[in-house]
C-alpha positions in Angstrom: 4.5 25.1 -5.4 5.5 23.1 -8.4 5.3 19.7 -6.8 7.2 17.6 -4.3 10.9 18.2 -4.3 11.9 16.4 -1.1 13.6 13.1 -0.3 13.3 10.3 -2.8 13.7 6.6 -2.3 15.3 3.8 -4.4 12.0 2.0 -5.0 13.7 -1.0 -6.6 16.0 -1.4 -3.6 13.0 -1.0 -1.2 11.1 -3.7 -3.0 14.0 -6.1 -2.9 14.3 -5.6 0.9 10.5 -6.0 1.2 10.7 -9.3 -0.8 13.6 -10.5 1.5 11.5 -9.6 4.6 8.4 -11.5 3.3 10.6 -14.6 2.6 12.2 -14.4 6.0 8.8 -14.2 7.8 6.8 -16.7 5.7 4.6 -14.4 3.7 3.3 -15.6 0.3 4.3 -13.3 -2.6 2.5 -12.9 -5.9 3.8 -10.9 -8.8 0.6 -9.6 -10.4 0.2 -11.7 -13.5 -1.3 -9.0 -15.7 1.3 -6.4 -14.7 3.6 -7.0 -17.6 7.1 -5.8 -16.8 6.0 -3.8 -13.8 7.2 -5.0 -10.3 3.7 -5.1 -8.8 3.4 -7.5 -5.8 0.7 -8.7 -3.5 1.8 -10.2 -0.2 -0.3 -12.3 2.1 0.1 -13.8 5.5 -2.7 -16.0 6.7 -3.4 -16.6 10.4 -4.3 -20.1 11.8 -7.4 -18.7 13.5 -8.2 -15.3 12.1 -10.4 -12.8 13.8 -9.9 -10.1 11.1 -8.8 -9.7 7.5 -6.8 -6.6 6.8 -5.6 -5.0 3.6 -2.7 -2.5 3.5 -1.4 -0.7 0.4 1.0 2.1 -0.3 3.1 3.7 -3.0 0.2 4.8 -5.3 1.9 8.2 -5.6 5.6 8.4 -6.5 6.1 11.6 -4.6 5.1 10.0 -1.3 8.1 8.0 0.0 6.8 7.7 3.5 4.3 4.9 2.8 6.6 2.4 1.2 9.2 3.0 3.8 6.7 2.5 6.6 5.5 -0.8 4.9 9.1 -1.9 4.6 9.7 -1.3 8.3 6.5 -3.1 9.2 7.6 -6.1 7.1 11.1 -6.2 8.5 9.9 -5.8 12.2 7.3 -8.6 11.7 5.3 -7.5 14.7 1.9 -8.3 13.3 -1.0 -9.7 15.4 -1.0 -13.5 15.1 -4.7 -13.7 14.6 -5.1 -11.4 11.6 -5.1 -12.3 7.9 -2.9 -9.7 6.1 -2.9 -8.7 2.5 -0.4 -6.0 1.4 0.8 -4.2 -1.6 4.1 -2.5 -1.0 4.2 -0.2 -4.0 1.4 0.4 -6.6 3.2 2.9 -8.7 6.8 1.8 -9.1 7.4 4.0 -12.1 6.4 7.2 -10.3 9.2 7.0 -7.7 12.2 7.4 -10.0 10.6 10.5 -11.4 9.5 11.7 -8.0 6.0 12.4 -9.3 2.5 11.7 -8.2 1.7 10.1 -11.6 3.1 6.9 -13.2 5.5 7.0 -16.2 2.5 7.7 -18.6 1.3 10.7 -16.6 -1.7 9.0 -15.0 -2.6 9.6 -11.4 -3.3 6.0 -10.5 -5.3 6.9 -7.4 -7.8 8.6 -9.7 -7.7 5.8 -12.3 -9.9 3.4 -10.3 -13.1 5.0 -11.5 -12.4 4.2 -15.2 -9.4 1.8 -15.1 -7.1 2.6 -18.0 -3.7 1.9 -16.5 -1.9 -1.4 -16.4 -1.1 -0.9 -12.7 -4.7 -0.4 -11.7 -6.0 -3.1 -13.9 -3.5 -5.6 -12.4 -4.2 -4.4 -8.9 -8.0 -4.7 -9.2 -7.6 -8.2 -10.7 -5.6 -9.3 -7.7 -8.0 -7.6 -5.2 -11.0 -9.2 -6.8 -9.6 -12.7 -6.0 -9.2 -12.0 -2.3 -11.6 -12.5 0.6 -13.6 -9.5 1.9 -11.6 -7.3 4.2 -12.6 -6.1 7.6 -10.3 -3.2 7.4 -8.5 -1.5 4.5 -5.6 0.8 5.1 -4.2 2.9 2.2 -1.0 4.6 3.3 -0.3 8.1 1.8 1.9 11.0 2.7 0.8 14.6 2.5 3.9 16.7 2.1 1.8 19.8 1.9 0.4 19.3 5.4 1.8 19.1 8.9 0.8 16.5 11.4 -1.4 13.4 11.0 -4.9 12.8 9.7 -7.0 10.1 8.3 -10.0 9.6 6.1 -12.5 7.1 7.2 -15.1 5.6 4.8 -17.8 4.2 7.0 -21.1 4.6 5.1 -22.9 2.0 7.3 -21.8 3.7 10.5 -20.1 0.6 12.0 -18.1 0.9 15.2 -15.0 2.8 14.1 -11.4 2.8 15.3 -10.5 6.2 13.8 -10.8 8.2 17.1 -8.6 5.6 18.9 -6.1 5.8 16.1 -5.9 9.6 16.2 -5.7 9.5 20.0 -2.8 7.0 19.8 -0.9 9.1 17.3 -1.3 12.2 19.3 
């Protein structure tokens, strides 16, 4: 009631550690050109012989610290499959975290802004995404502080072979 009041993170410090990890593990880093003063980054690591292309993003809501922290741990551990092209965004809402709010500093829920694109963050993110190759899998990390346990949403309109049941089994 009244919003998230739990643990917060220093998003600037987290991003600096993420940038250090990408440098240490040979990722390419791009500061989104149309993001203005916002620290919005796209990371990529290309495989020599890729079998899949995967996109991972997090930090769209400033009251969900689990996703950016998980991304940081993944980047620092560097235990990625060697045959997967990876594209990652470590934090899409850097102004929401200092305020511990779902919305950005202008009061916009960025996750809902993709329909009409009015925010600088979503405009910069979609410009970056539009230049990338097609993904085989997209993972958007969120945290649901109002729920217990683990769940996932799967968008699979063409009813392709899905990994969702295997993911839920592995988590359990």
